[in-house]
PLY file of the C-alpha trace (Angstrom):
ply
format ascii 1.0
element vertex 296
property float x
property float y
property float z
element edge 295
property int vertex1
property int vertex2
end_header
92.17 68.54 89.90
94.03 71.46 88.56
95.82 73.68 91.19
95.75 77.43 91.32
98.76 78.18 89.28
97.29 75.88 86.31
93.97 77.74 86.42
95.87 80.87 86.19
97.82 79.95 83.22
94.69 78.82 81.44
92.58 81.76 82.28
95.46 83.87 81.28
95.95 82.16 77.98
92.17 82.61 77.42
92.46 86.19 77.96
95.39 86.52 75.90
93.58 85.08 72.68
90.45 86.91 73.31
92.46 89.73 73.24
94.33 88.89 70.21
91.21 87.85 68.44
89.82 91.39 68.78
92.78 93.00 67.81
93.06 90.63 64.65
89.11 91.49 63.72
89.90 95.34 63.89
92.86 94.73 61.96
90.92 92.90 59.18
88.28 95.39 59.17
90.17 98.47 58.90
92.44 96.60 56.02
89.22 95.62 54.30
87.87 99.07 54.22
91.36 100.40 53.13
91.33 97.63 50.28
88.13 98.18 48.82
88.87 101.98 48.73
92.42 101.93 47.15
92.77 104.88 45.25
91.26 107.38 47.81
94.68 109.38 48.15
94.59 110.73 44.85
94.16 114.35 45.05
91.66 114.32 42.06
89.23 112.56 44.64
90.15 114.07 47.97
89.81 117.66 46.43
87.38 117.20 43.84
87.49 119.92 41.15
89.82 122.87 41.07
87.22 125.04 42.66
87.00 122.48 45.79
83.36 121.57 44.94
81.68 117.78 44.46
82.01 117.27 40.92
84.22 114.64 39.62
83.39 112.26 42.38
85.68 114.37 44.90
84.91 114.70 48.42
86.54 117.82 49.38
83.54 119.90 50.41
82.65 116.92 52.51
85.68 116.62 53.91
85.78 120.18 54.55
82.15 120.12 56.19
83.29 116.97 58.57
86.63 119.11 59.63
84.62 122.31 60.24
81.90 120.59 62.02
84.28 118.86 64.32
85.88 122.12 65.30
82.92 123.75 65.91
81.30 121.08 67.84
84.64 120.86 70.02
84.34 124.34 70.81
80.79 124.27 72.07
80.99 121.24 74.09
84.57 120.74 75.55
83.80 123.89 77.84
80.64 122.60 78.94
81.43 119.06 79.30
84.92 119.71 81.22
83.02 122.23 83.23
80.44 120.20 84.56
83.03 117.35 84.91
84.83 119.63 87.23
81.41 120.62 89.28
80.36 116.93 89.58
84.18 115.95 91.17
84.93 119.11 92.90
81.90 121.13 93.88
78.61 119.14 93.90
77.37 117.95 97.76
75.58 114.49 97.30
72.08 114.69 97.56
68.73 114.97 95.48
69.98 117.58 93.14
72.96 115.60 92.41
71.12 112.37 91.93
68.80 114.13 89.29
71.88 115.66 87.32
73.47 112.09 87.25
70.21 110.61 86.15
69.69 113.18 83.40
73.76 112.72 82.39
72.72 109.01 82.00
69.14 109.22 80.12
71.26 111.62 77.86
73.82 108.92 77.03
71.49 106.44 76.19
69.40 108.49 73.47
69.72 107.03 70.05
71.22 109.68 67.55
68.35 109.59 65.54
66.13 110.84 68.52
68.70 113.75 68.91
68.66 114.53 65.18
64.82 114.93 65.72
64.99 117.16 68.62
68.06 119.19 66.71
65.39 119.12 63.89
62.59 120.97 65.93
64.61 123.17 68.15
67.98 123.82 66.27
66.37 124.02 62.52
62.61 124.76 62.94
62.22 126.65 66.31
65.19 129.02 65.70
64.17 129.06 61.70
67.92 128.90 60.83
67.00 126.03 58.52
69.79 123.17 57.77
72.92 124.68 58.90
76.59 123.53 60.18
75.64 125.11 63.38
72.41 123.33 63.67
74.31 120.22 63.28
77.10 121.20 65.60
74.67 121.59 68.30
73.04 118.54 67.92
76.41 116.41 67.96
77.47 118.54 71.15
74.29 117.21 72.78
75.20 113.67 71.95
78.79 114.27 73.10
78.11 115.98 76.09
77.04 113.14 78.45
80.35 111.18 78.01
82.61 113.84 78.03
80.98 114.59 81.14
81.26 111.51 82.68
85.05 110.90 81.26
86.21 114.52 82.74
84.72 113.76 86.02
86.22 110.25 86.36
89.47 111.84 85.33
89.52 114.63 88.07
88.31 112.52 90.65
91.03 109.98 90.05
93.77 112.68 89.52
92.60 114.61 92.94
93.41 111.46 95.10
97.28 111.89 94.41
97.83 115.51 94.28
94.73 117.42 95.69
95.72 117.00 99.59
99.45 118.03 98.95
98.36 120.98 97.02
96.09 122.03 99.50
98.43 121.49 102.27
101.07 123.82 100.54
98.47 126.52 101.12
97.06 126.91 97.29
93.40 127.74 97.20
90.98 125.37 96.12
90.60 126.86 92.42
94.57 127.16 92.20
94.42 123.42 93.19
92.00 122.48 90.89
93.14 124.85 87.72
97.19 124.25 88.39
97.57 120.95 89.72
94.29 118.46 89.22
93.43 119.49 85.41
96.88 119.23 84.08
97.18 115.80 85.74
93.70 114.60 84.36
94.65 116.00 80.65
95.69 112.64 79.33
92.30 110.90 80.43
90.11 114.36 79.50
91.74 113.97 76.24
90.55 110.57 75.46
86.94 111.83 76.02
87.89 114.29 73.12
89.05 111.59 71.26
85.99 109.64 71.56
83.66 112.81 70.88
85.70 113.79 67.73
85.02 109.96 66.42
81.62 110.38 67.06
81.61 113.62 64.83
83.40 111.84 62.04
81.17 108.90 61.95
77.59 110.27 63.06
75.17 110.34 60.41
71.57 109.74 61.71
71.66 112.90 63.57
73.30 115.30 60.93
70.74 114.22 58.44
67.97 116.24 60.22
70.24 119.14 61.29
73.35 119.82 58.53
71.20 118.76 55.82
72.26 116.69 52.98
73.66 119.32 50.46
77.43 120.33 49.82
77.32 123.59 47.93
80.84 124.46 46.45
83.10 126.27 48.85
84.06 129.98 48.54
87.38 130.34 50.24
87.70 134.15 48.88
86.57 136.03 52.24
85.60 134.97 55.56
82.51 134.97 57.05
80.64 133.14 59.75
77.21 133.98 59.10
77.18 135.01 55.06
76.09 131.79 53.86
78.26 132.44 50.33
81.44 131.71 52.50
82.91 128.67 53.05
83.68 129.62 56.69
79.99 130.21 57.42
78.26 128.42 60.28
75.16 129.07 58.66
75.00 127.15 55.24
73.86 123.37 54.82
76.85 121.16 55.62
77.01 117.78 54.25
79.31 115.55 56.09
81.62 112.56 55.04
79.67 110.21 57.04
75.97 111.59 55.36
77.50 111.73 52.14
78.73 107.98 52.30
75.38 106.97 53.46
73.66 108.89 50.60
75.47 107.35 47.81
74.73 103.77 49.32
70.99 104.15 49.57
70.30 106.71 46.91
73.31 105.81 44.41
72.87 108.96 42.12
75.91 108.68 40.44
77.14 105.60 38.20
80.22 104.98 40.17
78.51 105.64 43.88
79.68 102.30 45.50
83.31 102.93 44.28
83.39 106.81 45.70
81.40 105.47 48.80
84.13 102.68 49.52
87.13 105.52 49.10
85.26 107.84 51.30
84.87 105.25 53.95
88.64 104.52 53.42
89.26 108.58 53.90
87.02 108.32 57.16
88.86 105.75 58.86
92.42 107.06 57.96
90.99 110.58 59.52
89.70 109.14 62.39
92.89 106.84 63.12
95.38 109.96 62.38
93.34 112.38 64.93
93.36 109.30 67.68
97.11 109.06 67.19
97.86 113.11 67.16
95.55 113.74 70.08
97.34 111.07 72.18
100.72 112.55 71.17
99.70 115.73 72.01
98.14 114.87 75.13
101.30 113.15 76.32
103.21 116.22 75.43
101.08 118.68 77.51
101.18 115.92 80.66
105.21 115.94 80.29
105.44 119.73 80.12
103.06 119.91 83.59
104.82 117.48 85.14
107.86 117.79 84.09
108.71 114.27 82.79
110.50 113.44 79.59
0 1
1 2
2 3
3 4
4 5
5 6
6 7
7 8
8 9
9 10
10 11
11 12
12 13
13 14
14 15
15 16
16 17
17 18
18 19
19 20
20 21
21 22
22 23
23 24
24 25
25 26
26 27
27 28
28 29
29 30
30 31
31 32
32 33
33 34
34 35
35 36
36 37
37 38
38 39
39 40
40 41
41 42
42 43
43 44
44 45
45 46
46 47
47 48
48 49
49 50
50 51
51 52
52 53
53 54
54 55
55 56
56 57
57 58
58 59
59 60
60 61
61 62
62 63
63 64
64 65
65 66
66 67
67 68
68 69
69 70
70 71
71 72
72 73
73 74
74 75
75 76
76 77
77 78
78 79
79 80
80 81
81 82
82 83
83 84
84 85
85 86
86 87
87 88
88 89
89 90
90 91
91 92
92 93
93 94
94 95
95 96
96 97
97 98
98 99
99 100
100 101
101 102
102 103
103 104
104 105
105 106
106 107
107 108
108 109
109 110
110 111
111 112
112 113
113 114
114 115
115 116
116 117
117 118
118 119
119 120
120 121
121 122
122 123
123 124
124 125
125 126
126 127
127 128
128 129
129 130
130 131
131 132
132 133
133 134
134 135
135 136
136 137
137 138
138 139
139 140
140 141
141 142
142 143
143 144
144 145
145 146
146 147
147 148
148 149
149 150
150 151
151 152
152 153
153 154
154 155
155 156
156 157
157 158
158 159
159 160
160 161
161 162
162 163
163 164
164 165
165 166
166 167
167 168
168 169
169 170
170 171
171 172
172 173
173 174
174 175
175 176
176 177
177 178
178 179
179 180
180 181
181 182
182 183
183 184
184 185
185 186
186 187
187 188
188 189
189 190
190 191
191 192
192 193
193 194
194 195
195 196
196 197
197 198
198 199
199 200
200 201
201 202
202 203
203 204
204 205
205 206
206 207
207 208
208 209
209 210
210 211
211 212
212 213
213 214
214 215
215 216
216 217
217 218
218 219
219 220
220 221
221 222
222 223
223 224
224 225
225 226
226 227
227 228
228 229
229 230
230 231
231 232
232 233
233 234
234 235
235 236
236 237
237 238
238 239
239 240
240 241
241 242
242 243
243 244
244 245
245 246
246 247
247 248
248 249
249 250
250 251
251 252
252 253
253 254
254 255
255 256
256 257
257 258
258 259
259 260
260 261
261 262
262 263
263 264
264 265
265 266
266 267
267 268
268 269
269 270
270 271
271 272
272 273
273 274
274 275
275 276
276 277
277 278
278 279
279 280
280 281
281 282
282 283
283 284
284 285
285 286
286 287
287 288
288 289
289 290
290 291
291 292
292 293
293 294
294 295
């Protein structure tokens, strides 16, 4: 019979093998998408025509819409998600009310995106009479992201509290001073991970946006700034076809002769954007954490 040391070596090898397989699979998948989308880095493709529209096979409008929706959605979801995490970790008392809140969060987290899209169609598009707008899409995505962002924030704040909370209170700091000046800065790297997951879902989500943000990308006018005038590129009250929706439309409808080629290149751009955002967010989170803790 094998001794404990031999079993440990075998299972350690199995875990290393599984890890290597997953990493290799991920690298192969990303490499395949990038290979199929060779040529995606050309300015003529990334920005379309000089007017930043969608003629000539460009994805400039869709790319801008995705980034803009990312910003609007994070502005909506991050304060609510982090605030809910602070409440659940520091202020909520155990009982029926807290159990109901957790049940609602778990239920929302398990909702399919298509259901959230239909909900957004009924509430944000029809009931408000806004129609298909960037704001409607951002609100629908926020509904999808809030449960995960709340749970990540709660876990991060709870974990950070163990090591620093009692020391801060013992030095005479108030409860809010402890949370805002000590606990949250210590939890920033983990909270930022939740924001990264939320941003990735914004970039990759299509089903919810089909029913809320629409499937049209009019030419963008950057000559003036307005949040409500649909003629402005910065308006949140205009239709905003995202890059993921555009890829889906190309593959399903094939409305242009080179639809498959455009979809492959657009998929490569989508992957690159998600990877860049992940790397930059981790670097920024590390710098913020070091600035609060004094570590270098």
